[in-house]
LOLOLO-106325 format. One line per field, with one value per residue (C-alpha): residue number from 1; residue in three letters; x negated, y negated, z negated. Coordinates in Angstrom, 2 decimals, always signed. Each point is the difference from the previous one (the first is absolute). Example, Ala and Ser with C-alpha at 12.3 -4.5 7.8 and 13.67 -1.06 7.14 Angstrom:
num	[1|2]
residu	[ALA|SER]
u	[-12.30|-1.37]
v	[+4.50|-3.44]
w	[-7.80|+0.66]
END
This chain:
num	[1|2|3|4|5|6|7|8|9|10|11|12|13|14|15|16|17|18|19|20|21|22|23|24|25|26|27|28|29|30|31|32|33|34|35|36|37|38|39|40|41|42|43|44|45|46|47|48|49|50|51|52|53|54|55|56|57|58|59|60|61|62|63|64|65|66|67|68|69|70|71|72|73|74|75|76|77|78|79|80|81|82|83|84|85|86|87|88|89|90|91|92|93|94|95|96|97|98|99|100|101|102|103|104|105|106|107|108|109|110|111|112|113|114|115|116|117|118|119|120|121|122|123|124|125|126|127|128|129|130|131|132|133|134|135|136|137|138|139|140|141|142|143|144|145|146|147|148|149|150|151|152|153|154|155|156|157|158|159|160|161|162|163|164|165|166|167|168|169|170|171|172|173|174|175|176|177|178|179|180|181|182|183|184|185|186|187|188|189|190|191|192|193|194|195|196|197|198|199|200|201|202|203|204|205|206|207|208|209|210|211|212|213|214|215|216|217|218|219|220|221|222|223|224|225|226|227|228|229|230|231|232|233|234|235|236|237|238|239|240|241|242|243|244|245|246|247|248|249|250|251|252|253|254]
residu	[GLY|ASP|VAL|TYR|LYS|ARG|GLN|SER|LEU|ILE|LEU|VAL|LEU|ILE|LEU|ALA|TRP|THR|VAL|VAL|CYS|ASN|ARG|LYS|GLY|LEU|ALA|VAL|LYS|TYR|LYS|VAL|HIS|ASP|PHE|GLU|CYS|LEU|LYS|LYS|ASN|GLY|TYR|SER|PHE|VAL|VAL|THR|ARG|GLY|LEU|MET|SER|ILE|GLY|ARG|ILE|ASP|PHE|ASP|VAL|ALA|PHE|ASN|LEU|GLU|GLY|ALA|ALA|LYS|ALA|ASN|MET|MET|VAL|ASP|VAL|TYR|VAL|ARG|PRO|CYS|PHE|ASN|CYS|PRO|ASP|PRO|PRO|GLU|LYS|LEU|VAL|GLU|ARG|MET|ILE|LYS|GLU|LEU|PRO|GLY|THR|TYR|GLY|LYS|ILE|TRP|ILE|VAL|VAL|LEU|MET|ALA|ASP|ASN|TRP|ALA|LYS|ASN|LYS|TYR|GLN|ASP|ASN|CYS|ALA|ILE|LEU|LYS|LYS|MET|LEU|GLN|THR|ALA|SER|ASP|LEU|GLY|LYS|LYS|VAL|GLY|ILE|ALA|THR|ASN|ILE|SER|ASN|TRP|TYR|ALA|ILE|VAL|GLY|GLY|GLY|CYS|GLU|LEU|VAL|GLY|LYS|VAL|PRO|ASP|TYR|TRP|ILE|PHE|GLN|GLN|ASP|GLY|LYS|GLU|GLU|VAL|SER|ASN|PHE|GLU|LYS|PHE|GLY|GLY|LEU|LYS|PHE|PRO|VAL|MET|LYS|GLU|MET|LYS|VAL|LEU|GLU|GLN|VAL|CYS|GLU|VAL|GLU|GLY|ASN|VAL|LEU|VAL|ALA|TYR|ASP|PRO|GLU|PRO|LYS|GLU|ASP|LEU|CYS|CYS|LEU|THR|ASN|GLY|ILE|HIS|SER|ASP|TYR|VAL|LEU|TRP|ARG|LYS|ASN|LEU|LEU|PHE|LEU|LYS|GLY|PHE|TRP|GLY|PHE|GLY|ALA|VAL|SER|TYR]
u	[+0.00|-2.09|-3.25|+1.56|+1.39|-3.38|-1.76|+2.56|-0.29|-3.80|+0.26|+2.51|-2.17|-3.14|+1.76|+1.47|-3.35|-1.61|+2.42|-0.43|-3.81|-0.60|-0.14|+0.46|-2.11|-0.90|-3.41|+0.23|-2.22|+2.57|+2.04|+2.71|+2.76|+2.39|-1.50|+3.38|+1.33|-2.80|+0.88|+3.67|-1.08|-1.92|-3.52|-1.77|-3.42|-1.85|-3.58|-0.90|-3.08|-2.55|-3.00|+0.21|-2.44|-1.39|-1.20|+2.59|+2.42|+3.39|+2.13|+3.12|-1.41|+0.34|+3.62|+0.74|-1.67|+2.07|+3.21|-0.65|-0.70|+3.27|+1.89|-1.86|-1.18|-3.27|-2.51|-3.45|-2.27|-1.94|-3.16|-1.57|-3.80|-1.56|-3.30|-0.56|+0.24|-2.97|+0.56|+0.00|+3.35|-0.63|-0.57|+3.28|+1.76|-1.62|+1.14|+3.55|+0.17|-1.33|+2.05|+3.29|+2.65|+2.67|+0.19|-0.23|-0.71|-2.50|-2.32|+0.16|-3.02|+1.16|-2.23|+1.70|-0.64|-3.51|-0.60|-0.09|-2.85|-3.60|+0.14|-1.65|-1.73|+1.63|-2.48|+0.17|+3.80|+0.08|-2.36|+2.18|+3.13|-1.63|-1.21|+3.54|+1.44|-2.69|+0.40|+3.74|-0.48|-2.69|+2.45|+2.59|+2.23|+1.49|-0.91|+1.27|-0.80|+2.46|-1.05|+0.50|-2.38|-0.52|-0.77|-2.24|-2.20|-0.06|-1.09|-2.09|-0.62|+0.20|-2.94|+1.61|+1.03|+1.57|-1.05|+0.76|+3.37|+1.40|+2.39|+3.62|+0.87|+2.65|+0.45|+1.04|+2.27|+2.77|+2.28|+3.13|-0.12|-0.48|-2.11|-3.72|-0.69|-3.18|-1.98|-3.76|-2.50|-2.77|-2.36|+0.75|+3.53|+2.77|+3.57|+1.61|+1.95|+1.65|+0.89|+0.73|+2.80|+1.55|-1.06|+1.78|+3.13|+2.09|+1.64|+1.10|-1.38|-3.51|-1.84|-2.25|-1.10|+1.94|-1.91|+0.86|-1.85|-0.44|-0.93|-3.82|-0.45|+1.77|+2.19|+1.70|+3.43|+1.92|+0.04|-3.67|-0.91|+2.54|-0.51|-3.70|+0.05|-0.20|-2.79|-2.32|-0.23|-0.51|+3.12|+2.07|-1.16|+0.78|+3.57|+0.41|-1.20|+2.30|+3.00|-1.07|-0.03|+3.52|+1.71|-2.22|-1.10|-2.33|-3.64|-0.64|-3.30|-1.37]
v	[+0.00|-2.90|+1.42|+0.46|-3.54|-1.42|+1.94|-1.11|-3.63|+0.10|+1.43|-2.64|-2.79|+1.30|+0.21|-3.47|-1.49|+1.56|-1.90|-3.27|+0.04|+0.90|-3.00|+0.41|-2.01|-0.25|-0.08|-2.14|-1.38|-2.19|-3.07|+0.42|-2.46|+0.77|+0.79|-0.53|+2.85|+2.25|-0.85|+0.81|+3.37|+0.92|-1.12|-1.99|-0.57|-0.04|+0.85|-1.86|+0.37|-2.70|+1.04|+1.90|+2.75|-2.33|-2.34|-2.75|-1.31|+1.42|-2.27|+0.50|+0.13|-3.73|+0.08|+2.98|-1.53|-3.17|+1.98|+2.16|-3.06|-1.62|+3.18|+0.34|+3.44|+1.66|+0.47|+1.57|+0.22|+2.90|-0.10|+2.40|-0.24|-0.98|+1.72|-1.42|-3.65|-2.41|-0.48|+2.89|+1.07|-1.72|-3.34|+0.42|+0.60|-3.15|-2.01|+1.28|-0.93|-3.50|-0.73|+1.75|-2.42|+1.00|+2.02|+3.77|+2.58|+2.69|+0.82|+3.65|+1.41|+2.74|+3.08|+2.06|+1.16|+1.46|-0.58|-3.75|+0.39|+1.14|+3.75|+2.08|-3.06|+0.31|-2.08|-2.85|+0.04|+0.12|-2.99|-1.99|+0.77|-1.07|-3.26|-0.79|+0.69|-2.02|-2.95|-0.20|+0.36|-2.69|-2.36|+0.62|+2.47|+3.18|+2.98|+3.46|+2.89|+1.59|+3.58|+3.65|+2.76|+1.43|-3.38|-0.94|+3.07|-0.38|-3.66|-0.57|+3.58|+1.64|-1.95|-3.45|-0.93|-3.28|-1.10|-2.90|-1.59|+2.53|-1.40|+1.09|+2.94|+0.00|+3.60|+0.96|+3.01|-0.31|+2.80|-2.06|+0.51|-2.65|+2.23|+0.53|+3.70|+2.06|-2.91|+0.52|-2.48|-1.14|-2.91|-1.37|-0.98|+0.37|+1.16|-1.99|-3.16|+0.17|+2.65|-0.26|+2.53|-0.54|-1.41|-2.27|-1.09|-2.48|-2.52|-3.62|-0.12|+0.88|+3.30|+1.15|+2.88|+0.61|-0.38|+0.79|-1.81|+1.30|-1.84|+0.23|-0.32|+1.66|-2.54|-0.06|+0.68|+3.23|-0.27|+0.26|+2.10|+2.65|+0.20|+0.68|-0.65|-3.66|+0.30|+2.91|+3.56|+1.61|-1.50|+1.07|+3.61|-0.07|-1.09|+2.72|+2.62|-1.44|+0.32|+3.46|+1.14|-1.28|+1.06|+2.77|-1.90|+1.80|-1.01|-3.35|-0.71|-3.49]
w	[+0.00|-1.31|+1.38|+3.46|-0.05|-1.00|+2.77|+2.58|-1.09|+0.32|+3.53|+1.08|-1.41|+1.70|+3.38|-0.47|-0.98|+3.09|+2.22|-1.86|-0.03|+3.64|+2.32|+3.75|+2.43|+3.67|+1.70|+3.14|+2.75|+1.76|-0.90|-2.61|+0.83|-2.84|-3.40|-1.65|+2.14|-1.25|-3.58|+0.61|+1.41|-3.13|+0.90|-2.72|+1.61|+3.31|+0.92|+3.19|+2.16|-0.77|+2.06|+3.27|+0.99|+2.68|-2.76|+0.43|-2.58|+0.89|+2.15|-2.15|-3.54|-0.75|+1.21|-2.26|-3.05|+0.42|+0.45|-3.03|-2.13|+1.04|-0.84|-3.31|+1.07|-0.97|+2.81|+0.37|+3.04|+1.46|+2.10|+2.46|+0.34|+3.32|+0.79|+3.49|-1.01|-0.13|-3.73|-2.52|-1.52|-3.35|+1.77|+1.84|-3.30|-1.38|+3.01|-0.30|-3.68|+0.63|+3.11|-0.74|-1.28|-2.43|-3.18|-0.20|-2.65|+0.89|+2.89|+1.05|+1.86|+2.37|-0.02|+2.69|+3.57|-0.23|+3.72|-0.68|-2.51|+0.52|+0.56|-2.73|-1.46|-3.38|-1.97|+2.53|-0.01|-3.79|-0.21|+2.45|-2.00|-3.26|+1.57|+1.20|-3.44|-1.73|+2.37|-0.64|-3.76|-0.08|+1.68|-2.68|+1.82|-1.37|+2.15|+0.80|+2.32|+2.42|+0.76|-0.88|-0.96|+3.49|+1.55|-2.91|+0.40|+3.79|-0.18|-3.13|-1.12|-3.40|-1.41|+0.20|-3.53|-1.06|-3.47|-2.30|+0.61|+2.45|+2.63|+0.13|+2.22|+2.76|+1.12|+3.53|-0.46|+2.56|-1.15|-0.59|-3.77|-2.66|-2.23|+0.51|+0.50|-0.43|-1.40|-0.21|-1.37|+2.33|+0.46|-3.45|+1.05|-2.55|+0.48|+2.84|-0.76|+3.42|+2.55|+3.70|+0.26|+3.43|+3.36|+2.43|-1.81|+1.97|-2.33|+0.39|+3.55|-1.14|+0.13|-2.81|-2.18|-3.21|-3.26|-3.58|-2.77|-3.53|-3.16|-0.07|-3.78|-2.95|-1.73|-3.36|+1.40|+0.43|+3.77|+0.68|-3.02|+0.93|+3.76|+0.36|+3.74|-0.92|-2.52|+0.52|+1.21|-3.40|-1.55|+3.01|-0.40|-3.71|+0.74|+2.63|-2.45|-2.66|+2.33|+1.12|-3.62|-0.61|+3.22|+1.37|+3.12|+2.40|+0.36|+1.60|+1.75|-0.65]
END
């Protein structure tokens, strides 16, 4: 009776908190003409391309930053390194930061598509990545890395470790699910704060990839202490094991 009610209440609260804490966003590389429409459709933030792979500041990024500001919507930028440009990638990041108007949150360095990086030159690629991160940090910008474990090993290898204040991790895992599955630590990166879960969503006359953001730090509230997706991997596993013990759930691989 009472035990069953208590268990059921805990389950309902955990499921409810999961919905409340997850925030849906959109990664875009074109103009967004109606940020209010995105908000009405459940999107709370946008990550727009700031630096193109040809080394130029994106043609639409200033427009998107202005539109997001008017709609009071959170916005980050992502950059793709250019390796065939006269200036090294870290200098291009510096130029973007100094020349890009508008306010934005974080700069995400994209570590994907191994063919665009130096083949089998893991130490060189690792050094370039660290220079880009350091340049952005030195200029007062928060930084993150957009990658996954297979791309990381293919581009910078298993010996590339990030130390000190480790950047946030945006995981590419396009399986249509909000939860991060089969998480493995690598490169010093911690549990992802954001996941790219779906590609090419058409919404409000703009096409983008669907993101889900989690709370990156444990907070003293029931939401983020209970749903470990938003805090850290260990707490999430503890909650799964707790639920398994009460209701006899099958094994879950995380």
